[in-house]
C-alpha positions as CSV (number, residue, x, y, z in Angstrom):
1,M,33.7,59.8,74.8
2,K,30.8,59.6,72.5
3,F,30.8,57.5,69.2
4,S,28.5,58.3,66.4
5,F,27.2,55.3,64.3
6,R,25.6,57.4,61.6
7,P,28.7,57.6,59.4
8,V,29.2,53.8,59.7
9,I,25.5,53.2,58.8
10,L,25.7,55.5,55.7
11,T,28.8,53.7,54.6
12,A,27.3,50.3,54.8
13,M,24.2,51.4,52.9
14,A,26.4,52.8,50.1
15,F,28.3,49.4,49.8
16,G,24.9,47.6,49.7
17,L,23.6,49.7,46.9
18,A,26.7,49.2,44.8
19,A,26.6,45.4,45.3
20,S,23.0,45.2,44.1
21,A,23.8,47.2,40.9
22,A,26.8,45.0,40.2
23,A,24.5,41.9,40.5
24,Q,22.0,43.2,38.0
25,D,24.8,43.8,35.4
26,A,26.4,40.4,35.8
27,P,25.6,37.6,33.1
28,P,23.4,34.6,34.3
29,A,25.2,31.6,35.6
30,P,25.9,28.8,33.0
31,A,23.6,25.9,32.9
32,P,24.8,22.5,34.3
33,Q,26.8,20.4,31.9
34,G,24.6,18.1,29.8
35,S,21.5,20.4,29.9
36,E,20.5,23.5,28.1
37,A,20.0,26.9,29.7
38,P,16.3,28.0,29.6
39,P,15.5,30.2,26.6
40,P,15.2,33.9,27.4
41,A,11.6,35.2,27.8
42,S,10.2,36.6,24.5
43,S,7.9,39.5,24.3
44,E,6.3,38.0,21.0
45,P,3.1,36.0,21.4
46,A,3.3,32.3,20.9
47,P,2.0,31.0,17.5
48,P,-1.5,29.5,17.6
49,V,-1.6,25.7,17.9
50,E,-4.2,23.8,15.8
51,A,-6.6,21.9,17.9
52,P,-6.5,18.2,17.3
53,P,-9.5,16.8,15.4
54,A,-12.4,15.4,17.4
55,P,-12.3,11.6,17.7
56,A,-14.7,9.8,15.3
57,P,-17.8,8.4,16.9
58,A,-17.6,4.7,17.7
59,P,-19.6,2.7,15.1
60,S,-22.9,1.4,16.1
61,A,-23.9,-2.2,16.1
62,G,-25.5,-1.9,12.7
63,D,-22.5,-0.1,11.1
64,A,-19.8,-1.9,9.2
65,V,-16.4,-1.9,10.8
66,P,-14.2,0.6,9.0
67,T,-11.1,-0.9,7.4
68,A,-7.6,0.6,7.6
69,A,-6.5,2.7,4.6
70,A,-4.5,0.6,2.2
71,T,-0.8,1.5,2.1
72,A,0.8,1.9,-1.2
73,V,2.8,-1.1,-2.3
74,P,6.0,-0.2,-4.2
75,A,6.3,-1.6,-7.7
76,M,8.5,-4.8,-8.1
77,T,11.8,-4.3,-9.8
78,P,12.8,-6.6,-12.8
79,D,15.3,-8.6,-10.7
80,Q,12.5,-9.6,-8.4
81,Y,10.2,-11.1,-11.1
82,I,12.2,-11.8,-14.3
83,N,12.9,-15.5,-14.6
84,N,11.3,-16.0,-11.2
85,P,9.1,-19.1,-11.5
86,E,6.5,-17.6,-9.2
87,Y,5.8,-15.0,-11.9
88,M,5.8,-17.3,-14.9
89,L,3.1,-19.4,-16.5
90,D,3.2,-22.7,-18.3
91,L,0.6,-23.2,-20.9
92,D,0.5,-26.8,-22.3
93,L,-1.5,-26.6,-25.6
94,S,-3.2,-29.1,-27.6
95,T,-1.2,-27.8,-30.6
96,G,1.7,-29.9,-29.4
97,G,3.8,-28.3,-26.6
98,R,4.4,-25.9,-23.8
99,V,4.2,-22.1,-24.0
100,V,6.2,-20.2,-21.3
101,I,4.9,-16.7,-20.3
102,Q,6.8,-14.2,-18.3
103,L,4.3,-12.2,-16.1
104,Y,4.8,-8.4,-15.3
105,P,3.5,-7.8,-11.7
106,N,5.3,-4.4,-11.7
107,V,2.6,-2.9,-14.0
108,A,-0.4,-5.1,-13.4
109,P,-0.2,-6.9,-10.0
110,G,-4.0,-7.5,-9.8
111,H,-4.1,-9.2,-13.2
112,V,-1.0,-11.3,-12.5
113,E,-2.5,-12.5,-9.2
114,R,-5.9,-13.3,-10.9
115,L,-4.3,-15.6,-13.5
116,K,-2.1,-17.3,-10.9
117,T,-5.1,-17.9,-8.6
118,L,-7.2,-19.4,-11.4
119,A,-4.3,-21.4,-12.8
120,R,-3.6,-23.0,-9.4
121,A,-7.3,-23.8,-9.0
122,G,-7.2,-25.7,-12.3
123,F,-9.7,-23.3,-13.9
124,Y,-8.0,-23.1,-17.2
125,D,-7.4,-26.8,-17.8
126,G,-9.4,-27.9,-20.8
127,I,-10.5,-24.4,-21.8
128,K,-10.7,-23.7,-25.5
129,F,-9.5,-20.8,-27.8
130,H,-12.9,-19.6,-28.9
131,R,-11.8,-16.5,-30.9
132,V,-8.6,-16.6,-33.0
133,I,-8.0,-14.0,-35.7
134,D,-5.1,-14.7,-38.1
135,G,-2.5,-11.9,-37.8
136,F,-4.2,-10.4,-34.8
137,M,-4.7,-12.4,-31.6
138,A,-5.8,-15.8,-29.9
139,Q,-8.4,-15.4,-27.2
140,T,-9.3,-18.0,-24.5
141,G,-10.2,-18.2,-20.8
142,D,-14.0,-18.7,-21.2
143,P,-15.3,-22.0,-19.9
144,T,-18.4,-21.8,-22.0
145,A,-16.3,-21.1,-25.2
146,T,-18.8,-18.5,-26.3
147,G,-17.0,-15.3,-25.3
148,Q,-19.7,-14.6,-22.7
149,G,-18.4,-16.7,-19.7
150,G,-16.0,-16.2,-16.9
151,S,-14.9,-17.3,-13.4
152,Q,-17.0,-17.0,-10.2
153,L,-14.5,-14.4,-8.9
154,P,-15.5,-10.7,-9.2
155,D,-14.3,-8.6,-12.1
156,I,-11.0,-6.8,-11.6
157,K,-10.1,-3.2,-12.0
158,A,-8.2,-2.1,-15.1
159,E,-4.5,-1.6,-14.8
160,F,-3.7,0.1,-18.1
161,N,0.0,0.7,-18.5
162,D,2.7,1.4,-21.0
163,T,3.5,-2.2,-22.0
164,P,3.0,-2.4,-25.8
165,H,0.9,-5.0,-27.5
166,L,3.7,-6.7,-29.4
167,R,3.7,-10.2,-30.9
168,G,3.5,-12.6,-27.9
169,T,2.1,-10.0,-25.5
170,L,-0.4,-11.4,-22.9
171,S,-3.3,-9.0,-22.4
172,M,-6.7,-9.2,-20.6
173,A,-10.0,-9.3,-22.5
174,R,-12.9,-7.2,-21.2
175,A,-16.3,-6.0,-22.1
176,E,-17.1,-2.3,-22.8
177,S,-16.4,-1.3,-19.2
178,P,-12.7,-0.8,-18.5
179,D,-13.1,-2.6,-15.1
180,S,-14.9,-5.8,-16.5
181,A,-11.9,-8.1,-17.0
182,N,-12.4,-11.5,-15.3
183,S,-10.8,-14.6,-16.6
184,Q,-10.5,-14.2,-20.5
185,F,-7.2,-13.3,-21.9
186,F,-5.6,-13.1,-25.4
187,I,-2.0,-13.6,-26.8
188,M,-1.0,-11.3,-29.7
189,L,0.0,-13.0,-32.9
190,Q,1.2,-9.7,-34.4
191,P,1.7,-6.2,-33.0
192,R,-1.4,-4.0,-32.6
193,F,-0.5,-0.7,-30.8
194,S,-4.0,0.6,-31.1
195,L,-4.7,-1.7,-28.0
196,D,-2.2,0.1,-25.8
197,H,-3.7,1.8,-22.8
198,R,-7.1,0.3,-23.6
199,Y,-6.5,-3.3,-22.5
200,T,-4.3,-4.4,-19.6
201,A,-1.1,-6.1,-21.0
202,F,0.6,-8.0,-18.2
203,G,3.1,-10.5,-19.7
204,R,4.7,-12.0,-22.8
205,V,5.5,-15.3,-24.2
206,I,9.2,-16.1,-23.9
207,S,9.2,-19.6,-25.5
208,G,6.8,-21.9,-27.4
209,M,5.2,-19.1,-29.5
210,Q,5.0,-21.7,-32.3
211,Y,2.3,-23.5,-30.4
212,V,0.3,-20.3,-30.2
213,D,0.7,-19.7,-33.9
214,A,-0.7,-23.2,-34.5
215,V,-3.9,-22.6,-32.7
216,Q,-7.0,-23.1,-35.0
217,K,-8.3,-19.8,-36.5
218,G,-11.9,-18.7,-36.6
219,E,-14.6,-16.7,-34.8
220,P,-15.3,-19.3,-33.5
221,P,-12.9,-21.9,-35.1
222,A,-14.5,-24.9,-36.6
223,M,-12.2,-27.1,-34.4
224,M,-11.1,-25.3,-31.2
225,S,-7.6,-25.7,-29.8
226,R,-7.5,-25.9,-26.1
227,I,-5.3,-25.3,-23.0
228,V,-4.6,-28.9,-21.8
229,Q,-2.9,-27.6,-18.6
230,M,-2.0,-24.2,-17.2
231,S,0.1,-23.8,-14.2
232,V,2.5,-21.4,-12.3
233,A,6.0,-22.5,-13.1
234,A,7.0,-22.4,-9.4
235,D,4.6,-25.3,-8.9
236,N,6.8,-27.5,-11.3
237,K,3.9,-29.4,-13.0
238,P,5.3,-31.7,-15.6
239,I,4.3,-31.4,-19.2
240,P,1.3,-33.8,-20.0
241,A,2.0,-36.8,-22.1
242,A,2.5,-36.2,-25.8
243,S,-0.7,-38.2,-26.6
244,M,-2.7,-35.5,-24.6
245,L,-1.1,-32.6,-26.5
246,T,-2.9,-33.4,-29.8
247,E,-6.2,-32.3,-31.3
248,A,-8.6,-33.4,-33.9
249,Q,-7.9,-31.7,-37.3
250,P,-10.5,-30.4,-39.5
251,A,-11.6,-32.7,-42.2
252,A,-9.7,-32.1,-45.4
253,S,-11.7,-31.1,-48.5
254,A,-12.3,-34.0,-50.9
255,A,-9.9,-33.9,-53.8
256,V,-11.4,-32.9,-57.2
257,T,-11.2,-35.8,-59.7
258,V,-10.6,-35.6,-63.4
259,D,-14.1,-37.0,-64.0
260,Q,-15.6,-34.1,-62.0
261,L,-13.5,-31.6,-64.1
262,N,-14.8,-33.1,-67.4
263,A,-18.3,-33.6,-66.2
264,P,-20.9,-31.3,-68.0
265,I,-22.0,-28.3,-66.2
266,K,-25.4,-28.8,-64.6
267,K,-28.0,-26.2,-65.3
């Protein structure tokens, strides 16, 4: 008896084709837990990638070493500097007492730091008020008392701000250039808003304004009042002895006598 394998072979081939078709229609197997399935292939082209910039050449021996870019320092908040002795100045004047100034590092940090640095170096001790205009301001900070002097430190960049020039405002004197302030400063005796945004205001008197009012007037004064001692309040320097907080007074004009009034007029 003869067996024919042709029908069996054809049947097996039919089952194989059916299984292949079923495999193509089935969804892909899920990715293992904890990982993601690979993304499906896309027919769109990938976006162009910007090439990284070429590295800067190394400086030669004669070049200056580049400095890192300065990072922006956030402005201080009032609770960080108001009544904080590190940001307050004590001015002991020859007019009889101590003047306390609140500094504003939030609007003029460079100017605040300059006065603190010079005060701690003793720069202002003994310096005179060389220009005092009644009803306007009292200016000091020049060791030559001429209005032409300053410290050995470089001039500082202007920090004009919205602080108004009110009575008692502390502001920095300067030459014609906005960035020429150095060590000279002035204290306002009365408001003068025309100075706003033209001079750097960076503090205000909070006590002892009467001693500023008593500074000798003149351009220059005949007898100059002076700063006996200037210090940062955090340094806790005591007020100098009362005998040091005095100054010579201008000689009083001689009184006119009756004989002088009755004397004949000289031709």
